[in-house]
FIDREN-383516 format. One record per residue (C-alpha): residue number from 0; residue in one letter; z, y, x. Coordinates in nm, 4 decimals. Layout:
FIDREN-383516
<site nr="NUM" rest="A" z="Z" y="Y" x="X"/>
...
This chain:
FIDREN-383516
<site nr="0" rest="M" z="0.0000" y="0.0000" x="0.0000"/>
<site nr="1" rest="S" z="-0.1026" y="0.3378" x="0.1419"/>
<site nr="2" rest="Y" z="0.0795" y="0.6506" x="0.0263"/>
<site nr="3" rest="K" z="-0.0622" y="1.0009" x="0.0345"/>
<site nr="4" rest="N" z="0.1232" y="1.2337" x="0.2709"/>
<site nr="5" rest="Y" z="0.1226" y="1.5501" x="0.0603"/>
<site nr="6" rest="P" z="0.1863" y="1.8969" x="0.2032"/>
<site nr="7" rest="M" z="0.4157" y="2.1409" x="0.0265"/>
<site nr="8" rest="V" z="0.4693" y="2.5152" x="0.0511"/>
<site nr="9" rest="S" z="0.6770" y="2.5447" x="0.3673"/>
<site nr="10" rest="R" z="0.8430" y="2.8785" x="0.2907"/>
<site nr="11" rest="V" z="0.9488" y="3.0199" x="-0.0460"/>
<site nr="12" rest="V" z="1.1601" y="3.3173" x="-0.1499"/>
<site nr="13" rest="F" z="1.2947" y="3.3392" x="-0.5056"/>
<site nr="14" rest="G" z="1.4731" y="3.6325" x="-0.6637"/>
<site nr="15" rest="R" z="1.4348" y="3.9516" x="-0.8610"/>
<site nr="16" rest="G" z="1.3193" y="4.2259" x="-0.6261"/>
<site nr="17" rest="S" z="1.2232" y="3.9794" x="-0.3507"/>
<site nr="18" rest="F" z="0.8717" y="4.1285" x="-0.3438"/>
<site nr="19" rest="N" z="1.0262" y="4.4140" x="-0.1443"/>
<site nr="20" rest="Q" z="1.0669" y="4.1731" x="0.1492"/>
<site nr="21" rest="L" z="0.6923" y="4.1060" x="0.1829"/>
<site nr="22" rest="G" z="0.6463" y="4.3445" x="0.4762"/>
<site nr="23" rest="D" z="0.9315" y="4.1893" x="0.6733"/>
<site nr="24" rest="I" z="0.8089" y="3.8356" x="0.5959"/>
<site nr="25" rest="I" z="0.4513" y="3.8822" x="0.7135"/>
<site nr="26" rest="A" z="0.5181" y="4.1146" x="1.0101"/>
<site nr="27" rest="P" z="0.5847" y="3.8277" x="1.2595"/>
<site nr="28" rest="K" z="0.2553" y="3.6665" x="1.1514"/>
<site nr="29" rest="R" z="0.0401" y="3.9619" x="1.2623"/>
<site nr="30" rest="L" z="-0.1814" y="3.8334" x="1.5434"/>
<site nr="31" rest="N" z="-0.2653" y="4.1760" x="1.6886"/>
<site nr="32" rest="T" z="-0.3338" y="4.5325" x="1.5767"/>
<site nr="33" rest="T" z="-0.6997" y="4.4614" x="1.5033"/>
<site nr="34" rest="A" z="-0.6359" y="4.1399" x="1.3058"/>
<site nr="35" rest="P" z="-0.5700" y="4.2719" x="0.9545"/>
<site nr="36" rest="F" z="-0.3849" y="4.1357" x="0.6599"/>
<site nr="37" rest="I" z="-0.6150" y="4.1227" x="0.3574"/>
<site nr="38" rest="F" z="-0.4366" y="4.1871" x="0.0273"/>
<site nr="39" rest="L" z="-0.6153" y="4.0508" x="-0.2810"/>
<site nr="40" rest="V" z="-0.4520" y="4.2137" x="-0.5826"/>
<site nr="41" rest="D" z="-0.5296" y="4.1738" x="-0.9540"/>
<site nr="42" rest="D" z="-0.7009" y="4.4976" x="-1.0607"/>
<site nr="43" rest="V" z="-0.4663" y="4.5260" x="-1.3584"/>
<site nr="44" rest="F" z="-0.2282" y="4.6776" x="-1.0994"/>
<site nr="45" rest="K" z="-0.4723" y="4.9462" x="-0.9830"/>
<site nr="46" rest="G" z="-0.2721" y="5.2683" x="-0.9915"/>
<site nr="47" rest="N" z="0.0449" y="5.0793" x="-1.0869"/>
<site nr="48" rest="P" z="0.3296" y="5.1602" x="-0.8459"/>
<site nr="49" rest="L" z="0.5049" y="4.8318" x="-0.9350"/>
<site nr="50" rest="I" z="0.2802" y="4.6720" x="-0.6731"/>
<site nr="51" rest="T" z="0.0777" y="4.9311" x="-0.4844"/>
<site nr="52" rest="S" z="0.3640" y="5.1587" x="-0.3778"/>
<site nr="53" rest="R" z="0.5481" y="4.8616" x="-0.2282"/>
<site nr="54" rest="L" z="0.2666" y="4.7312" x="-0.0072"/>
<site nr="55" rest="S" z="0.3156" y="4.8322" x="0.3546"/>
<site nr="56" rest="L" z="-0.0392" y="4.8419" x="0.4897"/>
<site nr="57" rest="A" z="-0.0763" y="4.9056" x="0.8627"/>
<site nr="58" rest="Y" z="-0.3526" y="4.9175" x="1.1256"/>
<site nr="59" rest="N" z="-0.6721" y="4.7717" x="0.9751"/>
<site nr="60" rest="D" z="-0.5091" y="4.6071" x="0.6733"/>
<site nr="61" rest="K" z="-0.7305" y="4.6013" x="0.3661"/>
<site nr="62" rest="L" z="-0.6392" y="4.6178" x="-0.0024"/>
<site nr="63" rest="I" z="-0.9004" y="4.4600" x="-0.2320"/>
<site nr="64" rest="F" z="-0.8598" y="4.4796" x="-0.6095"/>
<site nr="65" rest="V" z="-0.9935" y="4.1718" x="-0.7853"/>
<site nr="66" rest="S" z="-1.0898" y="4.1395" x="-1.1515"/>
<site nr="67" rest="A" z="-0.9348" y="3.8399" x="-1.3237"/>
<site nr="68" rest="K" z="-1.1482" y="3.8772" x="-1.6368"/>
<site nr="69" rest="E" z="-1.3580" y="3.5783" x="-1.5270"/>
<site nr="70" rest="E" z="-1.2632" y="3.2499" x="-1.3645"/>
<site nr="71" rest="P" z="-1.3051" y="3.2528" x="-0.9830"/>
<site nr="72" rest="K" z="-1.6467" y="3.1454" x="-0.8581"/>
<site nr="73" rest="T" z="-1.7655" y="2.9850" x="-0.5340"/>
<site nr="74" rest="S" z="-2.0145" y="3.2712" x="-0.4961"/>
<site nr="75" rest="Q" z="-1.7293" y="3.5233" x="-0.5251"/>
<site nr="76" rest="V" z="-1.5415" y="3.3462" x="-0.2444"/>
<site nr="77" rest="D" z="-1.8521" y="3.3428" x="-0.0226"/>
<site nr="78" rest="E" z="-1.9081" y="3.7134" x="-0.0830"/>
<site nr="79" rest="M" z="-1.5469" y="3.8015" x="0.0030"/>
<site nr="80" rest="V" z="-1.5533" y="3.5933" x="0.3198"/>
<site nr="81" rest="E" z="-1.8799" y="3.7542" x="0.4309"/>
<site nr="82" rest="Q" z="-1.7440" y="4.1048" x="0.3731"/>
<site nr="83" rest="I" z="-1.4243" y="4.0291" x="0.5653"/>
<site nr="84" rest="I" z="-1.6241" y="3.8911" x="0.8596"/>
<site nr="85" rest="L" z="-1.8646" y="4.1871" x="0.8606"/>
<site nr="86" rest="N" z="-1.5951" y="4.4536" x="0.8275"/>
<site nr="87" rest="H" z="-1.3431" y="4.3235" x="1.0808"/>
<site nr="88" rest="K" z="-1.4151" y="4.2193" x="1.4373"/>
<site nr="89" rest="D" z="-1.1092" y="3.9915" x="1.4504"/>
<site nr="90" rest="R" z="-1.0249" y="3.7066" x="1.2167"/>
<site nr="91" rest="P" z="-0.7532" y="3.8295" x="0.9747"/>
<site nr="92" rest="S" z="-0.3873" y="3.7626" x="1.0417"/>
<site nr="93" rest="G" z="-0.3542" y="3.6418" x="0.6861"/>
<site nr="94" rest="I" z="-0.4591" y="3.6575" x="0.3223"/>
<site nr="95" rest="I" z="-0.2076" y="3.7667" x="0.0582"/>
<site nr="96" rest="G" z="-0.2916" y="3.6908" x="-0.3052"/>
<site nr="97" rest="I" z="-0.0998" y="3.8923" x="-0.5669"/>
<site nr="98" rest="G" z="-0.1780" y="3.8092" x="-0.9298"/>
<site nr="99" rest="G" z="-0.2266" y="3.5142" x="-1.1602"/>
<site nr="100" rest="G" z="-0.4012" y="3.1848" x="-1.0995"/>
<site nr="101" rest="T" z="-0.7425" y="3.3481" x="-1.0506"/>
<site nr="102" rest="V" z="-0.6287" y="3.5742" x="-0.7676"/>
<site nr="103" rest="M" z="-0.4110" y="3.3098" x="-0.6024"/>
<site nr="104" rest="D" z="-0.6969" y="3.0568" x="-0.6135"/>
<site nr="105" rest="L" z="-0.9298" y="3.3137" x="-0.4558"/>
<site nr="106" rest="A" z="-0.6744" y="3.3805" x="-0.1806"/>
<site nr="107" rest="K" z="-0.6429" y="3.0095" x="-0.1033"/>
<site nr="108" rest="A" z="-1.0203" y="2.9593" x="-0.1011"/>
<site nr="109" rest="V" z="-1.0905" y="3.2631" x="0.1187"/>
<site nr="110" rest="A" z="-0.8249" y="3.1500" x="0.3676"/>
<site nr="111" rest="I" z="-0.9987" y="2.8105" x="0.3900"/>
<site nr="112" rest="L" z="-1.3544" y="2.9440" x="0.4207"/>
<site nr="113" rest="L" z="-1.2584" y="3.1782" x="0.7055"/>
<site nr="114" rest="T" z="-1.2003" y="2.8723" x="0.9269"/>
<site nr="115" rest="N" z="-1.4528" y="2.6268" x="0.7822"/>
<site nr="116" rest="E" z="-1.8297" y="2.6677" x="0.8067"/>
<site nr="117" rest="G" z="-2.0635" y="2.6644" x="0.5093"/>
<site nr="118" rest="E" z="-2.0171" y="2.7748" x="0.1518"/>
<site nr="119" rest="A" z="-1.7284" y="2.7294" x="-0.0885"/>
<site nr="120" rest="K" z="-1.9278" y="2.4865" x="-0.3043"/>
<site nr="121" rest="D" z="-1.9489" y="2.2493" x="-0.0061"/>
<site nr="122" rest="Y" z="-1.5726" y="2.1923" x="-0.0286"/>
<site nr="123" rest="Q" z="-1.5343" y="2.1312" x="-0.4034"/>
<site nr="124" rest="G" z="-1.3833" y="1.7868" x="-0.4312"/>
<site nr="125" rest="W" z="-1.1066" y="1.5915" x="-0.2633"/>
<site nr="126" rest="D" z="-1.0131" y="1.6100" x="0.1080"/>
<site nr="127" rest="I" z="-1.3377" y="1.7578" x="0.2414"/>
<site nr="128" rest="V" z="-1.1821" y="2.0505" x="0.4326"/>
<site nr="129" rest="K" z="-1.1629" y="1.9794" x="0.8082"/>
<site nr="130" rest="N" z="-0.9864" y="2.2822" x="0.9621"/>
<site nr="131" rest="P" z="-0.6534" y="2.4432" x="0.8714"/>
<site nr="132" rest="A" z="-0.6832" y="2.7665" x="0.6718"/>
<site nr="133" rest="I" z="-0.5577" y="3.0944" x="0.8094"/>
<site nr="134" rest="Y" z="-0.2056" y="3.2035" x="0.7112"/>
<site nr="135" rest="H" z="-0.1968" y="3.2709" x="0.3369"/>
<site nr="136" rest="V" z="0.0700" y="3.3973" x="0.0985"/>
<site nr="137" rest="G" z="0.0895" y="3.3588" x="-0.2796"/>
<site nr="138" rest="I" z="0.2757" y="3.6016" x="-0.5062"/>
<site nr="139" rest="P" z="0.2426" y="3.5202" x="-0.8785"/>
<site nr="140" rest="T" z="0.2600" y="3.8059" x="-1.1300"/>
<site nr="141" rest="I" z="0.2344" y="3.5737" x="-1.4308"/>
<site nr="142" rest="S" z="0.3922" y="3.2300" x="-1.4685"/>
<site nr="143" rest="G" z="0.2442" y="2.8983" x="-1.5727"/>
<site nr="144" rest="T" z="-0.0614" y="2.8064" x="-1.3697"/>
<site nr="145" rest="G" z="0.1223" y="2.6317" x="-1.0860"/>
<site nr="146" rest="A" z="-0.1392" y="2.7791" x="-0.8498"/>
<site nr="147" rest="E" z="0.1435" y="2.9054" x="-0.6297"/>
<site nr="148" rest="V" z="0.2451" y="2.5485" x="-0.5395"/>
<site nr="149" rest="S" z="-0.0626" y="2.3293" x="-0.5901"/>
<site nr="150" rest="R" z="-0.2945" y="2.1784" x="-0.3275"/>
<site nr="151" rest="T" z="-0.6055" y="2.2865" x="-0.5145"/>
<site nr="152" rest="T" z="-0.8006" y="2.6040" x="-0.5817"/>
<site nr="153" rest="I" z="-1.0127" y="2.5778" x="-0.8965"/>
<site nr="154" rest="L" z="-1.3589" y="2.7322" x="-0.8610"/>
<site nr="155" rest="T" z="-1.6683" y="2.7469" x="-1.0795"/>
<site nr="156" rest="G" z="-1.9643" y="2.6516" x="-0.8642"/>
<site nr="157" rest="P" z="-2.3387" y="2.6317" x="-0.9270"/>
<site nr="158" rest="E" z="-2.3130" y="2.2721" x="-1.0495"/>
<site nr="159" rest="R" z="-1.9558" y="2.2196" x="-1.1646"/>
<site nr="160" rest="K" z="-1.6057" y="2.3563" x="-1.2052"/>
<site nr="161" rest="L" z="-1.3860" y="2.1755" x="-0.9563"/>
<site nr="162" rest="G" z="-1.1069" y="2.2468" x="-0.7133"/>
<site nr="163" rest="I" z="-1.0981" y="2.2513" x="-0.3361"/>
<site nr="164" rest="N" z="-0.8313" y="1.9814" x="-0.3190"/>
<site nr="165" rest="S" z="-0.7011" y="1.9530" x="0.0359"/>
<site nr="166" rest="D" z="-0.3943" y="1.9409" x="0.2577"/>
<site nr="167" rest="F" z="-0.4904" y="2.2864" x="0.3881"/>
<site nr="168" rest="T" z="-0.5014" y="2.4539" x="0.0449"/>
<site nr="169" rest="P" z="-0.1283" y="2.5140" x="-0.0279"/>
<site nr="170" rest="F" z="0.0179" y="2.8507" x="0.0615"/>
<site nr="171" rest="D" z="0.2187" y="2.8889" x="0.3818"/>
<site nr="172" rest="Q" z="0.4518" y="3.1308" x="0.2043"/>
<site nr="173" rest="V" z="0.5274" y="3.2030" x="-0.1605"/>
<site nr="174" rest="I" z="0.7319" y="3.4890" x="-0.3018"/>
<site nr="175" rest="L" z="0.8650" y="3.4250" x="-0.6541"/>
<site nr="176" rest="D" z="0.9818" y="3.7563" x="-0.8004"/>
<site nr="177" rest="P" z="1.0252" y="3.7334" x="-1.1797"/>
<site nr="178" rest="E" z="1.0289" y="4.1146" x="-1.2051"/>
<site nr="179" rest="L" z="0.6560" y="4.1132" x="-1.1340"/>
<site nr="180" rest="T" z="0.5898" y="3.9352" x="-1.4664"/>
<site nr="181" rest="V" z="0.7262" y="4.2250" x="-1.6754"/>
<site nr="182" rest="G" z="0.4645" y="4.3711" x="-1.9066"/>
<site nr="183" rest="V" z="0.2389" y="4.0659" x="-1.9360"/>
<site nr="184" rest="P" z="0.0728" y="4.0788" x="-2.2837"/>
<site nr="185" rest="K" z="0.2268" y="3.8287" x="-2.5243"/>
<site nr="186" rest="D" z="-0.0902" y="3.6258" x="-2.5848"/>
<site nr="187" rest="Q" z="-0.1574" y="3.5979" x="-2.2119"/>
<site nr="188" rest="W" z="0.2076" y="3.5004" x="-2.1533"/>
<site nr="189" rest="F" z="0.1639" y="3.2208" x="-2.4069"/>
<site nr="190" rest="Y" z="-0.1746" y="3.0917" x="-2.2846"/>
<site nr="191" rest="T" z="-0.0580" y="3.0762" x="-1.9241"/>
<site nr="192" rest="G" z="0.2780" y="2.9279" x="-2.0183"/>
<site nr="193" rest="M" z="0.0914" y="2.6572" x="-2.2085"/>
<site nr="194" rest="D" z="-0.0989" y="2.5712" x="-1.8897"/>
<site nr="195" rest="C" z="0.2405" y="2.4706" x="-1.7492"/>
<site nr="196" rest="F" z="0.3337" y="2.2846" x="-2.0688"/>
<site nr="197" rest="V" z="0.0053" y="2.0900" x="-2.0661"/>
<site nr="198" rest="H" z="0.0580" y="2.0020" x="-1.6963"/>
<site nr="199" rest="C" z="0.3852" y="1.8384" x="-1.7999"/>
<site nr="200" rest="I" z="0.2476" y="1.6509" x="-2.1002"/>
<site nr="201" rest="E" z="-0.0551" y="1.5173" x="-1.9101"/>
<site nr="202" rest="S" z="0.1483" y="1.4179" x="-1.6065"/>
<site nr="203" rest="L" z="0.4312" y="1.2530" x="-1.8018"/>
<site nr="204" rest="N" z="0.1886" y="1.0549" x="-2.0207"/>
<site nr="205" rest="G" z="-0.0482" y="0.9526" x="-1.7421"/>
<site nr="206" rest="T" z="-0.1079" y="0.6169" x="-1.5771"/>
<site nr="207" rest="Y" z="-0.0381" y="0.7769" x="-1.2370"/>
<site nr="208" rest="L" z="0.3194" y="0.8604" x="-1.3380"/>
<site nr="209" rest="N" z="0.5907" y="0.7845" x="-1.0829"/>
<site nr="210" rest="A" z="0.9501" y="0.8952" x="-1.0287"/>
<site nr="211" rest="F" z="0.8432" y="1.1842" x="-0.8032"/>
<site nr="212" rest="S" z="0.6081" y="1.3377" x="-1.0620"/>
<site nr="213" rest="Q" z="0.8380" y="1.2479" x="-1.3499"/>
<site nr="214" rest="S" z="1.1387" y="1.4321" x="-1.2067"/>
<site nr="215" rest="Y" z="0.9426" y="1.7577" x="-1.1758"/>
<site nr="216" rest="G" z="0.7552" y="1.7136" x="-1.5045"/>
<site nr="217" rest="E" z="1.0687" y="1.6467" x="-1.7061"/>
<site nr="218" rest="K" z="1.2426" y="1.9556" x="-1.5671"/>
<site nr="219" rest="A" z="0.9392" y="2.1752" x="-1.6369"/>
<site nr="220" rest="L" z="0.9139" y="2.0382" x="-1.9913"/>
<site nr="221" rest="E" z="1.2846" y="2.1008" x="-2.0518"/>
<site nr="222" rest="L" z="1.2392" y="2.4629" x="-1.9391"/>
<site nr="223" rest="C" z="0.9273" y="2.5078" x="-2.1563"/>
<site nr="224" rest="K" z="1.1141" y="2.3877" x="-2.4639"/>
<site nr="225" rest="E" z="1.3994" y="2.6289" x="-2.3917"/>
<site nr="226" rest="I" z="1.1614" y="2.9225" x="-2.3376"/>
<site nr="227" rest="F" z="0.9104" y="2.8644" x="-2.6184"/>
<site nr="228" rest="L" z="1.1143" y="2.6923" x="-2.8922"/>
<site nr="229" rest="E" z="1.4694" y="2.8244" x="-2.8639"/>
<site nr="230" rest="D" z="1.6118" y="3.1745" x="-2.9109"/>
<site nr="231" rest="T" z="1.8948" y="3.1528" x="-2.6607"/>
<site nr="232" rest="L" z="1.7523" y="3.3324" x="-2.3560"/>
<site nr="233" rest="S" z="1.7503" y="3.6976" x="-2.2564"/>
<site nr="234" rest="D" z="1.4143" y="3.8380" x="-2.1442"/>
<site nr="235" rest="E" z="1.5244" y="3.8217" x="-1.7807"/>
<site nr="236" rest="D" z="1.6417" y="3.4605" x="-1.8065"/>
<site nr="237" rest="A" z="1.3165" y="3.3638" x="-1.9790"/>
<site nr="238" rest="Q" z="1.1137" y="3.5270" x="-1.6987"/>
<site nr="239" rest="D" z="1.3204" y="3.3517" x="-1.4313"/>
<site nr="240" rest="K" z="1.2958" y="3.0134" x="-1.6008"/>
<site nr="241" rest="L" z="0.9227" y="3.0317" x="-1.6768"/>
<site nr="242" rest="M" z="0.8586" y="3.1072" x="-1.3107"/>
<site nr="243" rest="M" z="1.0506" y="2.7919" x="-1.2182"/>
<site nr="244" rest="A" z="0.8804" y="2.5915" x="-1.4946"/>
<site nr="245" rest="S" z="0.5466" y="2.6899" x="-1.3414"/>
<site nr="246" rest="W" z="0.6659" y="2.5711" x="-1.0002"/>
<site nr="247" rest="H" z="0.7932" y="2.2387" x="-1.1338"/>
<site nr="248" rest="G" z="0.4857" y="2.1913" x="-1.3518"/>
<site nr="249" rest="G" z="0.2626" y="2.2410" x="-1.0484"/>
<site nr="250" rest="M" z="0.4713" y="1.9964" x="-0.8476"/>
<site nr="251" rest="S" z="0.4573" y="1.7384" x="-1.1274"/>
<site nr="252" rest="I" z="0.0895" y="1.6761" x="-1.0536"/>
<site nr="253" rest="A" z="0.1270" y="1.6539" x="-0.6745"/>
<site nr="254" rest="Y" z="0.1651" y="1.2761" x="-0.6877"/>
<site nr="255" rest="S" z="0.0043" y="1.2519" x="-1.0296"/>
<site nr="256" rest="Q" z="-0.2852" y="1.4195" x="-1.2107"/>
<site nr="257" rest="V" z="-0.3682" y="1.6170" x="-1.5212"/>
<site nr="258" rest="G" z="-0.5687" y="1.4638" x="-1.8045"/>
<site nr="259" rest="V" z="-0.7906" y="1.5078" x="-2.1096"/>
<site nr="260" rest="A" z="-0.7137" y="1.8742" x="-2.1837"/>
<site nr="261" rest="H" z="-0.7887" y="1.9912" x="-1.8305"/>
<site nr="262" rest="A" z="-1.1056" y="1.7829" x="-1.8020"/>
<site nr="263" rest="M" z="-1.2472" y="1.9235" x="-2.1258"/>
<site nr="264" rest="S" z="-1.1211" y="2.2754" x="-2.0544"/>
<site nr="265" rest="Y" z="-1.3212" y="2.2703" x="-1.7297"/>
<site nr="266" rest="G" z="-1.6314" y="2.2046" x="-1.9399"/>
<site nr="267" rest="L" z="-1.5568" y="2.5096" x="-2.1569"/>
<site nr="268" rest="G" z="-1.4894" y="2.7179" x="-1.8487"/>
<site nr="269" rest="Y" z="-1.8087" y="2.6151" x="-1.6723"/>
<site nr="270" rest="L" z="-2.0476" y="2.6719" x="-1.9642"/>
<site nr="271" rest="L" z="-1.8798" y="2.9476" x="-2.1657"/>
<site nr="272" rest="G" z="-1.6596" y="3.1177" x="-1.9072"/>
<site nr="273" rest="I" z="-1.3470" y="3.0454" x="-2.1150"/>
<site nr="274" rest="K" z="-1.0380" y="3.1295" x="-1.9102"/>
<site nr="275" rest="H" z="-0.8334" y="2.8252" x="-1.8121"/>
<site nr="276" rest="G" z="-0.5085" y="2.8917" x="-2.0026"/>
<site nr="277" rest="I" z="-0.6734" y="2.9724" x="-2.3334"/>
<site nr="278" rest="G" z="-0.9230" y="2.6898" x="-2.2736"/>
<site nr="279" rest="N" z="-0.6380" y="2.4404" x="-2.2494"/>
<site nr="280" rest="C" z="-0.4990" y="2.5712" x="-2.5790"/>
<site nr="281" rest="I" z="-0.8380" y="2.5461" x="-2.7543"/>
<site nr="282" rest="V" z="-0.8768" y="2.1845" x="-2.6393"/>
<site nr="283" rest="F" z="-0.5146" y="2.0791" x="-2.6903"/>
<site nr="284" rest="E" z="-0.5358" y="2.1684" x="-3.0623"/>
<site nr="285" rest="H" z="-0.7544" y="1.8581" x="-3.1085"/>
<site nr="286" rest="L" z="-0.5905" y="1.5972" x="-2.8820"/>
<site nr="287" rest="D" z="-0.3520" y="1.4330" x="-3.1307"/>
<site nr="288" rest="A" z="-0.5073" y="1.0945" x="-3.0546"/>
<site nr="289" rest="Y" z="-0.4104" y="1.1205" x="-2.6863"/>
<site nr="290" rest="Y" z="-0.0871" y="1.3249" x="-2.6818"/>
<site nr="291" rest="P" z="0.0573" y="1.3164" x="-3.0376"/>
<site nr="292" rest="E" z="0.4098" y="1.4365" x="-2.9520"/>
<site nr="293" rest="G" z="0.2856" y="1.6983" x="-2.7068"/>
<site nr="294" rest="V" z="0.0322" y="1.8403" x="-2.9531"/>
<site nr="295" rest="A" z="0.2952" y="1.8595" x="-3.2286"/>
<site nr="296" rest="M" z="0.5308" y="2.0453" x="-2.9939"/>
<site nr="297" rest="Y" z="0.2521" y="2.2779" x="-2.8796"/>
<site nr="298" rest="K" z="0.1610" y="2.3638" x="-3.2405"/>
<site nr="299" rest="A" z="0.5271" y="2.4426" x="-3.3153"/>
<site nr="300" rest="M" z="0.5317" y="2.6790" x="-3.0159"/>
<site nr="301" rest="R" z="0.2072" y="2.8470" x="-3.1213"/>
<site nr="302" rest="K" z="0.3345" y="2.8938" x="-3.4760"/>
<site nr="303" rest="K" z="0.6730" y="3.0261" x="-3.3638"/>
<site nr="304" rest="H" z="0.5118" y="3.2959" x="-3.1478"/>
<site nr="305" rest="N" z="0.2355" y="3.3726" x="-3.3999"/>
<site nr="306" rest="I" z="-0.0452" y="3.3168" x="-3.1485"/>
<site nr="307" rest="L" z="-0.4055" y="3.3001" x="-3.2678"/>
<site nr="308" rest="I" z="-0.6420" y="3.0555" x="-3.0974"/>
<site nr="309" rest="P" z="-1.0174" y="3.1355" x="-3.0988"/>
<site nr="310" rest="Q" z="-1.2147" y="2.9271" x="-3.3476"/>
<site nr="311" rest="G" z="-1.5763" y="2.8195" x="-3.3608"/>
<site nr="312" rest="I" z="-1.6567" y="2.8839" x="-2.9947"/>
<site nr="313" rest="C" z="-1.8901" y="2.5808" x="-2.9840"/>
<site nr="314" rest="S" z="-2.0409" y="2.6301" x="-3.3289"/>
<site nr="315" rest="N" z="-2.3748" y="2.7691" x="-3.2063"/>
<site nr="316" rest="L" z="-2.4301" y="2.5386" x="-2.9095"/>
<site nr="317" rest="G" z="-2.7308" y="2.3107" x="-2.8791"/>
<site nr="318" rest="D" z="-2.7388" y="1.9510" x="-2.7582"/>
<site nr="319" rest="D" z="-2.8320" y="2.0563" x="-2.4044"/>
<site nr="320" rest="E" z="-2.5275" y="2.2819" x="-2.3838"/>
<site nr="321" rest="F" z="-2.2957" y="2.0121" x="-2.5140"/>
<site nr="322" rest="D" z="-2.4424" y="1.7793" x="-2.2500"/>
<site nr="323" rest="I" z="-2.3581" y="2.0297" x="-1.9743"/>
<site nr="324" rest="M" z="-1.9924" y="2.0491" x="-2.0833"/>
<site nr="325" rest="I" z="-1.9705" y="1.6713" x="-2.1196"/>
<site nr="326" rest="D" z="-2.1193" y="1.6217" x="-1.7704"/>
<site nr="327" rest="V" z="-1.8616" y="1.8587" x="-1.6193"/>
<site nr="328" rest="A" z="-1.5744" y="1.6892" x="-1.8038"/>
<site nr="329" rest="L" z="-1.6845" y="1.3352" x="-1.7131"/>
<site nr="330" rest="S" z="-1.7280" y="1.4259" x="-1.3449"/>
<site nr="331" rest="L" z="-1.3486" y="1.4657" x="-1.3149"/>
<site nr="332" rest="E" z="-1.2865" y="1.0932" x="-1.2789"/>
<site nr="333" rest="P" z="-0.9262" y="1.1042" x="-1.1450"/>
<site nr="334" rest="L" z="-0.8224" y="1.3035" x="-1.4537"/>
<site nr="335" rest="W" z="-0.9653" y="1.0435" x="-1.6908"/>
<site nr="336" rest="E" z="-0.8192" y="0.7546" x="-1.4944"/>
<site nr="337" rest="N" z="-0.4772" y="0.9177" x="-1.5155"/>
<site nr="338" rest="A" z="-0.5170" y="0.9886" x="-1.8870"/>
<site nr="339" rest="I" z="-0.6688" y="0.6602" x="-2.0032"/>
<site nr="340" rest="G" z="-0.6474" y="0.4046" x="-1.7210"/>
<site nr="341" rest="E" z="-0.8899" y="0.2259" x="-1.4918"/>
<site nr="342" rest="N" z="-1.1102" y="0.1188" x="-1.7832"/>
<site nr="343" rest="W" z="-1.1542" y="0.4750" x="-1.9113"/>
<site nr="344" rest="K" z="-1.5345" y="0.4547" x="-1.8909"/>
<site nr="345" rest="D" z="-1.5268" y="0.1862" x="-2.1597"/>
<site nr="346" rest="I" z="-1.3219" y="0.4115" x="-2.3888"/>
<site nr="347" rest="I" z="-1.4367" y="0.7692" x="-2.3260"/>
<site nr="348" rest="T" z="-1.7951" y="0.7991" x="-2.4480"/>
<site nr="349" rest="R" z="-2.0239" y="1.1001" x="-2.4529"/>
<site nr="350" rest="E" z="-2.0208" y="1.0764" x="-2.8333"/>
<site nr="351" rest="K" z="-1.6412" y="1.1029" x="-2.8435"/>
<site nr="352" rest="L" z="-1.6419" y="1.4105" x="-2.6213"/>
<site nr="353" rest="K" z="-1.9207" y="1.5755" x="-2.8184"/>
<site nr="354" rest="A" z="-1.7299" y="1.5185" x="-3.1425"/>
<site nr="355" rest="L" z="-1.4223" y="1.6808" x="-2.9891"/>
<site nr="356" rest="Y" z="-1.6164" y="1.9801" x="-2.8557"/>
<site nr="357" rest="Q" z="-1.7787" y="2.0233" x="-3.1973"/>
<site nr="358" rest="K" z="-1.4297" y="2.0659" x="-3.3497"/>
<site nr="359" rest="M" z="-1.3721" y="2.3635" x="-3.1204"/>
């Protein structure tokens, strides 16, 4: 029996106001005065002193605002890497991603492509990356994706939506400051929180389940129930706990995998550009046959918080477009094996997936 030797984030700071320590944390990692730190920041913070006034840029450091309106693309990563190489004579000292899953995934991917030749699409898959990434830091400003702790960076490429899954993907440093999640719109808070919830359900009900994944998944699920179903927490406690639920939810799939919702959500994301969190919600509405208890719990959460889920997004699609989504979903074989088992190809047919997509 061969066991995977998984990497984890080697340094993490947790606490309200801990973002203020960023300058002190990265200072020893500066290679020289001409090797900049590149800060990738969600453009929702443009002109917002919560973030910008607390960044201590020095020498040739560069602040790049990134739109998170669309899912990150391989072409976007390639463009960023090219600009960094053209604009700076030295390789950067590090990449710092400040935002949600989109910005953190971009930071991880850029850090990898600065030390590995070729294009981002060449590394979509499992364990293709050869060289360690440059130093990279993740600072989530919304909780739920698990991007701050995972060994993948999900990218939409020319042919598929798939992560760069590698031992070199995880951040070297993470700063978990719940204060940074203040002001997240309620619907976005819910969609992203449900990404964490779905991680737990898919991991805990998967064939890959083991005690390692189970211990993290159960804790994340317990926190999700407390946050989304009970009325016992102050706003600050809820922010703190959702940040830890995201961490545990991300860890729950380290030795496991996600499942049906993620596979089908990737199809929606690839063809229609549906953001990942809301995509999971759209799909999860219709997965009673696979996760009956989880779907019932999810619907109770949605109802409690009066969240509306988009309807009819696939109503005008043709057969060719359904085929594209089905191809993307079926290409994620480890997800289906975790969800259904080794014989999943005998059970999951194109007709079944098309029928599900048609309900959306």
